[in-house]
C-alpha positions, 0 to 999 in steps of 0.5 A: 477316556477310561482306558486313560486313567487304567493305564495311569493306575498300572504304571503307579502300581509298578511304582507302589511295588518298588516302594514295598521294597525293604528300606533303602531299595527305593532310590529318587532315580526309580522314582523319577523313572516311574513318574515319567512312565505315567507321564508318557503314558498320559501323552500317548492317550491324550495324542489322538484328542489332541490332533482332532483339528476339524473338530466343530463345537456345536449343540447336537442336531435338533437341540440348542442352548438358551441365552440369558435373554432367551431364559427369561422369555421362557420363564415368563411363558412358563409362568402364565402356563403354570400359573394357569394350571394351578388356578384350575386346582392341579397338582405338580407332578414329574417322572423320570426322563427315560422309561422302560421300552416297554413302557412306551412302545405301541403307544404312538402308533406310527411316531413309535420310530421316533423314540430314542432308544438308550444302550442297555446299561445294567440288564434294562432296556430303556427309552427317553420319554416320548411325551408326558402322557404315557409316563402319567398313565403309568404312574396312575397305574403303578400307584393305583390312583384313580382320580387326580388333577396334575400338570407337569412341565418337563423336557421330552425327546423325539428322533425326527427331522427338526424344523428350526424355523418352525420351533420344531426340535428334538428335545423340548419341553412339554407343559401338560395338564390332565384330569384323571378319574370317572366323572360325569361326561364333558365337564372335564374336557370343557375345563381343559379347552377353557384353560386352553383359551385362557393360556392362549389369550394370556400369552397375547399371541394373537387370534387362535382357533381350536378344532375339535373332533372325536375319535369314535366319530372317525371310527364311525365314518371309516366304517360307513365308508368301507375302511377295514378295521386293520386299516383305521389307524394307518388311514387316521394317520393320513386324515391327520395330515390334512393341515399340512397337506391338500386333500389331493395328496392325503387321498394319494397317500391312502390309495397308493400308499396304504391300499384303500380303494378309490371309491371308499377314499373318495367317500371319507373325503365328503366328511373329512373336509367339513368343519364348523360349530354346533350347526355341523354337529346338528347336520351330522346327527341328520346324516342318513348313513353316519347316523347308523353308527352307535360309535359315531352317535356317542361321539356326536352326542358328547360333542353336543354337551361339550358346546353347551359347556363351552357356551357357559364357559364363554368360549364356544366362538373360539372352538370349530368341529372339524372332522379332519382332526385326527391326532395320529397318537394311538392312545386317543379314544374320544374327544380330541382338540387341537389349537392353531394360530389363525394369524400370527403377526399382531404387528404389520412389521412382523413376517407370517410364521407357520408354526403349526399347531400350539397346544393339543389333547384329548381324551385317553381312557384306556391307556392307563388299563394297559399298564393294569395287570387286570385291566382296570381303566381310569378315564383320562383327558388332558392337554399339552401347550407347545412351549417351542412354538410358542416360544418361536413367535416371541423370539421373533417379535423380540428380534423385529422390535429390538426389545430389551430384556433384564437377565438378572432381577437384582434390585439394588447395586452396593457402590462406593466412590472411594478406596478401601471400602470393600469391608463396608460394602460386603457388610452393607450387602450382607444386610440387604441380602438377609432382608431378602432384597436382591442385591449386587456389588463389583467384585473389586477392592477399589472400583471407580464409580462411574463404571459401577452406575454404568453397570446399573443403567446397563442391567437396568438395576432400579436403585443404588446405595452408596457409601463413602467416608462422609456417609460413615460419618454421618451414619447414613446411606446414600439412596440414589434412583437410576432412572431419575439419577436423584439421590437422597440420604438415609438413615443407616437403620432405615435403609433397608425399610426405605428400599422395601418401601420403594420397592413395593 
């Protein structure tokens, strides 16, 4: 409604012109008439908005509000995730919600069409960030950072068809952990997989499996099977759909939609349908065709070393070498991985919830160099935790079991059974706040005691301090346990210490 203000201003400009006339030239009638003009202009501008009777109040497609109960659950999930990142020595980092459009283009393969572009606002073409990895690479290049272990929690946006039941939204949080720098092979990569295991185990989501592959092995497979190099990215994107589609459907896409020869497609199928552990890595080393490809051998060598480190970390049994894993993003250059839940329901009452992968990541050694004028590379490896999908699982369990969640962290409620005690309650609660105790009171001059106690029970507040005439005379405060309903008299000067003792 920018013109509304403009018209209003013009009306009052006319009035100010009247006020500049010599004394006596302005009359009350003129002022009143100009005021009426302004009001009429307001009304004419507001009318179209008032007539929109069919207006529906809703959140945009693919987004949602989170209730206080949901926020508590989300914060607990994020606390587990971020605590793990910090335990592994990561530093926090944040980047803008939008980037220059050229920073994001040609980094995501076929998914580039899902980037939200913003209208030109001052000579810069901008886009909302699609993930947290590309902004991190831009940060490293821009600040000439060669080594960094960082975590980042922030919103990203993708213009795709949302699937709410699977926890897929257009606006969602990502939690990323990345290690940038030149290090000995597979040590940082193994730590990323260890972190994944720690987080998924800590969130108690049920059994899970981390699929691992290497883009060099995939490229080697494409080469020995006869895929033209110009089709590598397109075919890789098709292979990446094997977790959602059958090989028959993926084969049809490769042949019919992407023009790959049927015999070449069938050779690819012989490889990408294989999965196993370290024994499969050894088997691929012995493959007479694949072992002739240098890229594939490098990838297999790194995977063998990776499994050795994962065994030392005690998580090798959670990891599977899966040749169907492709990770469609263009920037991956080496090891790639994706965590899936094997059996979402932990209890018999739960319905299976297909949320896809709940964590993913990989090595992207060339991304930083794309932003460096001289092309200097900074090797990087990282992971991303799918908070929204994990939240969908936890939210489902909350509904099934009717779990009651405290939406506040209030520890003490300040109450009174008598009238005219607001001043004493305010002084008392100020003492508690100043001592770092989380406290509340009812915003009434003369509240009744029973509603105050009921509020504490409903909100799960553990302690109530009660002050009245008798307590004031004796210099004590009653301290009541909400759960047991037991009350004890505490000297006023000892109250804070007693509350802190109980809360600890």
